[in-house]
Each structure stands twice: as structure tokens, then as C-alpha cells.
DOSE-869837 format. One record per atom (N, C-alpha, C, CB): z, x, y. Coordinates in pm, whole numbers, padded with zeros to 5 digits, always signed. Glycine has a CB too. Layout:
N
ZXY ...
//
This chain:
134
+00000+00084-00119 +00000+00000+00000 +00000+00089+00125 +00123-00096+00000 -00095+00066+00212 -00101+00145+00335 -00039+00066+00450 -00247+00184+00369 +00025+00139+00538 +00090+00078+00653 -00012+00061+00765 +00211+00164+00700 -00031-00064+00809 -00123-00091+00920 -00041-00080+01048 -00192-00234+00907 -00083+00009+01137 -00015+00020+01265 -00112+00069+01370 +00106+00114+01255 -00081+00035+01494 -00164+00072+01608 -00077+00153+01702 -00226-00054+01680 -00132+00267+01749 -00053+00362+01826 -00103+00372+01970 -00056+00499+01760 -00009+00386+02063 -00044+00410+02202 +00062+00496+02268 -00060+00277+02278 +00018+00586+02357 +00110+00672+02432 +00109+00629+02577 +00071+00821+02418 +00228+00618+02635 +00238+00584+02776 +00323+00687+02848 +00295+00445+02795 +00283+00720+02971 +00361+00814+03052 +00382+00756+03190 +00289+00952+03061 +00498+00787+03249 +00528+00749+03386 +00636+00843+03437 +00574+00599+03395 +00611+00907+03551 +00700+01009+03605 +00726+01114+03496 +00836+00946+03656 +00850+01128+03450 +00877+01226+03345 +00904+01159+03210 +00995+01314+03384 +00876+01029+03200 +00900+00955+03075 +00775+00957+02988 +00942+00810+03105 +00796+00973+02859 +00686+00967+02763 +00726+00867+02654 +00655+01109+02702 +00643+00766+02633 +00672+00664+02532 +00565+00667+02424 +00680+00523+02596 +00609+00669+02300 +00518+00658+02185 +00544+00521+02124 +00541+00776+02080 +00440+00440+02118 +00455+00300+02077 +00370+00274+01953 +00415+00204+02192 +00431+00212+01853 +00361+00172+01731 +00372+00020+01718 +00420+00244+01604 +00258-00047+01707 +00255-00191+01682 +00224-00211+01535 +00150-00263+01772 +00310-00288+01467 +00289-00318+01326 +00290-00469+01309 +00399-00250+01237 +00205-00524+01226 +00205-00669+01206 +00344-00716+01166 +00102-00709+01099 +00392-00821+01233 +00526-00871+01206 +00554-00996+01288 +00630-00764+01237 +00684-01014+01322 +00722-01137+01390 +00782-01116+01528 +00819-01212+01305 +00774-00994+01583 +00819-00973+01720 +00946-00891+01736 +00840-01103+01784 +00991-00822+01630 +01110-00737+01640 +01078-00610+01719 +01164-00701+01499 +01177-00562+01794 +01159-00440+01873 +01262-00337+01828 +01171-00468+02026 +01214-00219+01785 +01301-00108+01749 +01283-00001+01856 +01269-00053+01606 +01393+00040+01918 +01385+00132+02031 +01468+00257+02004 +01433+00063+02159 +01405+00374+02020 +01475+00501+02013 +01459+00570+02148 +01421+00592+01897 +01573+00599+02214 +01572+00667+02342 +01634+00804+02321 +01648+00586+02452 +01556+00910+02350 +01602+01047+02329 +01658+01065+02188 +01707+01084+02433 +01585+01015+02089 +01615+01025+01945 +01736+00944+01900 +01636+01168+01910 +01790+00856+01987 +01905+00773+01948 +01862+00627+01945 +02024+00793+02047 +01898+00553+01839 +01862+00411+01834 +01940+00332+01939 +01888+00353+01693 +01873+00243+02009 +01936+00161+02111 +01889+00016+02093 +01902+00213+02255 +01979-00081+02117 +01933-00221+02116 +01845-00247+02238 +02055-00321+02113 +01731-00310+02216 +01631-00329+02321 +01687-00403+02442 +01512-00404+02267 +01750-00518+02420 +01794-00600+02534 +01917-00541+02604 +01826-00742+02486 +01991-00453+02536 +02103-00387+02604 +02056-00268+02684 +02210-00343+02502 +01956-00194+02631 +01909-00076+02704 +01830-00117+02827 +01823+00012+02612 +01734-00208+02810 +01664-00265+02926 +01740-00390+02965 +01511-00296+02893 +01853-00371+03033 +01944-00483+03058 +01900-00573+03172 +02080-00431+03086 +01811-00527+03260 +01760-00612+03367 +01642-00694+03316 +01719-00528+03490 +01639-00820+03355 +01529-00908+03313 +01394-00852+03356 +01549-01050+03372 +01390-00791+03474 +01267-00732+03528 +01213-00623+03436 +01292-00676+03669 +01302-00540+03382 +01261-00432+03292 +01206-00488+03161 +01379-00337+03264 +01273-00590+03107 +01224-00652+02983 +01090-00720+03007 +01327-00755+02929 +01073-00780+03125 +00946-00844+03160 +00833-00741+03168 +00959-00920+03295 +00863-00624+03229 +00764-00517+03241 +00719-00472+03102 +00821-00397+03320 +00814-00454+03011 +00782-00405+02876 +00696-00506+02800 +00911-00376+02798 +00729-00634+02810 +00659-00737+02732 +00532-00789+02800 +00753-00852+02705 +00504-00744+02923 +00392-00798+03001 +00257-00794+02927 +00380-00721+03129 +00216-00681+02866 +00087-00682+02797 +00083-00777+02678 +00054-00543+02751 +00196-00795+02609 +00200-00886+02494 +00188-01031+02539 +00330-00866+02414 +00255-01065+02650 +00246-01201+02703 +00104-01231+02751 +00346-01221+02819 +00044-01134+02817 -00090-01152+02873 -00194-01178+02763 -00130-01029+02955 -00179-01106+02653 -00276-01119+02543 -00231-01218+02436 -00301-00982+02479 -00116-01282+02457 -00060-01382+02365 -00043-01327+02224 -00150-01506+02362 +00011-01205+02215 +00035-01142+02085 +00183-01108+02066 -00051-01014+02071 +00270-01176+02142 +00413-01142+02142 +00478-01157+02005 +00486-01229+02243 +00439-01260+01930 +00503-01284+01801 +00419-01232+01683 +00531-01432+01783 +00312-01159+01713 +00225-01107+01606 +00265-00967+01559 +00081-01105+01652 +00340-00894+01643 +00368-00754+01613 +00516-00722+01618 +00293-00664+01709 +00559-00634+01527 +00687-00565+01542 +00657-00438+01619 +00756-00535+01400 +00744-00402+01712 +00718-00287+01798 +00820-00179+01769 +00723-00328+01948 +00770-00058+01743 +00854+00060+01723 +00828+00153+01840 +00824+00132+01585 +00934+00183+01918 +00919+00261+02041 +01006+00385+02034 +00956+00175+02165 +00945+00501+02065 +01021+00625+02086 +00993+00669+02228 +00982+00737+01982 +01098+00679+02309 +01080+00716+02450 +01173+00831+02484 +01104+00595+02543 +01121+00927+02561 +01198+01045+02601 +01183+01069+02750 +01154+01169+02522 +01289+01119+02811 +01283+01166+02949 +01285+01054+03052 +01162+01247+02969 +01316+01093+03175 +01309+01001+03288 +01423+00901+03291 +01180+00927+03284 +01409+00803+03379 +01508+00698+03395 +01461+00570+03329 +01538+00674+03543 +01543+00468+03337 +01516+00344+03265 +01390+00275+03317 +01635+00250+03277 +01370+00269+03449 +01252+00203+03504 +01124+00277+03467 +01263+00191+03656 +01126+00409+03478 +01010+00489+03439 +00980+00472+03291 +01032+00636+03472 +01085+00463+03210 +01066+00444+03066 +01005+00308+03037 +01199+00459+02993 +01050+00205+03109 +00996+00070+03089 +00847+00069+03121 +01071-00033+03178 +00807+00135+03229 +00666+00137+03267 +00584+00223+03170 +00650+00189+03410 +00643+00328+03116 +00575+00410+03016 +00552+00330+02888 +00655+00538+02986 +00652+00252+02848 +00640+00168+02729 +00531+00064+02750 +00775+00100+02695 +00525+00006+02870 +00421-00094+02900 +00281-00035+02881 +00436-00146+03045 +00259+00086+02932 +00129+00151+02917 +00101+00181+02770 +00124+00281+03000 +00203+00225+02697 +00186+00254+02554 +00149+00129+02475 +00313+00315+02498 +00214+00017+02505 +00183-00109+02436 +00041-00152+02469 +00284-00220+02476 +00002-00139+02596 -00134-00177+02636 -00238-00096+02561 -00153-00158+02788 -00215+00034+02548 -00311+00120+02478 -00314+00090+02328 -00275+00267+02500 -00197+00056+02271 -00193+00021+02129 -00267-00111+02105 -00047+00012+02080 -00255-00205+02199 -00326-00332+02186 -00477-00310+02190 -00284-00428+02297 -00522-00212+02270 -00664-00180+02275 -00713-00128+02140 -00692-00076+02383 -00628-00049+02075 -00664+00002+01943 -00675-00113+01843 -00559+00106+01894 -00590-00215+01861 -00592-00334+01775 -00719-00416+01798 -00467-00420+01799 -00754-00438+01927 -00868-00522+01959 -00931-00476+02090 -00826-00670+01968 -01050-00420+02083 -01120-00367+02203 -01154-00477+02303 -01248-00294+02161 -01163-00602+02258 -01200-00712+02347 -01091-00747+02447 -01234-00834+02265 -00970-00695+02428 -00861-00720+02522 -00871-00631+02646 -00726-00697+02453 -00964-00536+02645 -00975-00438+02754 -00989-00504+02891 -01093-00347+02730 -01078-00602+02904 -01103-00662+03036 -00978-00733+03088 -01221-00760+03029 -00907-00806+03002 -00786-00876+03045 -00678-00777+03089 -00733-00967+02932 -00659-00671+03010 -00558-00571+03044 -00597-00492+03169 -00537-00475+02926 -00727-00460+03182 -00775-00386+03297 -00758-00467+03426 -00923-00347+03278 -00791-00597+03421 -00779-00683+03539 -00634-00698+03583 -00839-00819+03511 -00541-00692+03490 -00399-00701+03524 -00342-00566+03566 -00320-00754+03405 -00424-00459+03558 -00379-00326+03600 -00288-00257+03501 -00310-00335+03731 -00295-00296+03374 -00203-00242+03273 -00256-00119+03201 -00172-00347+03173 -00381-00079+03229 -00437+00038+03162 -00441+00160+03253 -00576+00007+03111 -00396+00144+03376 -00401+00253+03472 -00272+00333+03467 -00425+00200+03615 -00283+00463+03446 -00168+00552+03444 -00122+00575+03588 -00202+00688+03374 +00003+00545+03619 +00057+00567+03753 +00094+00715+03763 +00182+00475+03782 +00014+00793+03835 +00027+00939+03832 +00127+00993+03933 -00107+01002+03857 +00197+00905+04006 +00292+00954+04105 +00413+01018+04037 +00338+00840+04198 +00435+01145+04067 +00552+01215+04015 +00622+01285+04131 +00512+01318+03905 +00741+01336+04107 +00817+01401+04211 +00747+01529+04255 +00959+01430+04164 +00735+01544+04388 +00671+01663+04444 +00769+01780+04440 +00621+01636+04589 +00720+01900+04413 +00809+02014+04401 +00860+02059+04536 +00739+02128+04330 +00978+02122+04535 +01033+02180+04657 +00961+02310+04686 +01186+02202+04644 +00926+02330+04815 +00859+02453+04855 +00959+02549+04920 +00742+02423+04951 +00931+02679+04908 +01020+02779+04968 +01011+02768+05120 +00982+02923+04920 +01122+02798+05186 +01126+02790+05332 +01155+02650+05384 +00997+02838+05390 +01156+02551+05293 +01184+02413+05332 +01311+02366+05262 +01065+02321+05297 +01366+02255+05312 +01489+02202+05255 +01462+02111+05135 +01567+02127+05361 +01343+02053+05132 +01302+01967+05021 +01154+01989+05000 +01333+01815+05049 +01086+01888+04947 +00942+01901+04927 +00870+01914+05061 +00888+01781+04849 +00916+01838+05161 +00851+01840+05292 +00947+01859+05408 +00774+01714+05312 +01075+01833+05388 +01171+01841+05498 +01191+01987+05540 +01306+01779+05456 +01171+02011+05670 +01183+02147+05725 +01318+02161+05792 +01068+02177+05825 +01367+02286+05805 +01492+02305+05880 +01470+02268+06026 +01541+02453+05868 +01580+02234+06094 +01570+02191+06233 +01512+02303+06320 +01708+02147+06287 +01417+02266+06405 +01352+02362+06493 +01439+02382+06617 +01210+02314+06532 +01457+02509+06658 +01530+02534+06783 +01452+02636+06866 +01676+02585+06754 +01446+02608+06993 +01367+02692+07084 +01441+02819+07122 +01330+02613+07210 +01571+02810+07147 +01650+02925+07191 +01762+02959+07095 +01708+02899+07327 
//
């Protein structure tokens, strides 16, 4: 017996999510930094849970798949958005015809904004020391 699963990787800021969709009834297994966590307790804000489930709701596949998620790095919001991208990409692997719906909702675009590095001679990435004339 072979295991049918669809894989997608999502990234946001410093978070990396590896998502596996397996045919099932909608269970979510979540590992954060290699530790198992309950999904609704880890993403405790309704907004975060909504972000994660958004691609499944849009494509009406919420109860068709069990979701296995491994996420590392970053904060909870960045992780939620990384998982969303991973689920969207895994859904594409499942069915290429979902591309237009996911693309129109903006769920296939990688948000490339990351923290800018601090430069030498400055106090932060862009903040300069106070200028004095005399």
C-alpha cells in the first residue's frame, strides 16, 4: 500500500513550513520546532486559524484532507502565513485546475519582505546617529 500525499513548502520572514496533505477527514497534526503542538492552542487567535485554513475554504477541500505540518523558525504570525503558502502549493500538486482560484485570492505569491540588516555606522538598518553641527 502506497501513501498518497501532496507536498508544499511555504516561507514567510524566517519561517519555513513543510506541509503534507493526505486524504482524510480534516485532522491537523502540527510540529513546531520538532515538538508536537495542538493546532487550535498554538494558533490561538481566530485570525491565525483563518489564515491557515484560507486555501482549504476557498477550494472547498477542508474536510477532504488530513494535514501534517512541520514548521520552523520565526513567530506565530509568520508561521501561519508560511503554512498558508505551503497548503496552497500542496493543493496545486493535488489539482492544477485550482491555480486560477488560488492565484486570484493571492495565495500563491511568496511575501518576500524580511528584516533588513543593520549597517555599520548606523544605529539600526536605517536609523542614523543624531547629527550635530558643533
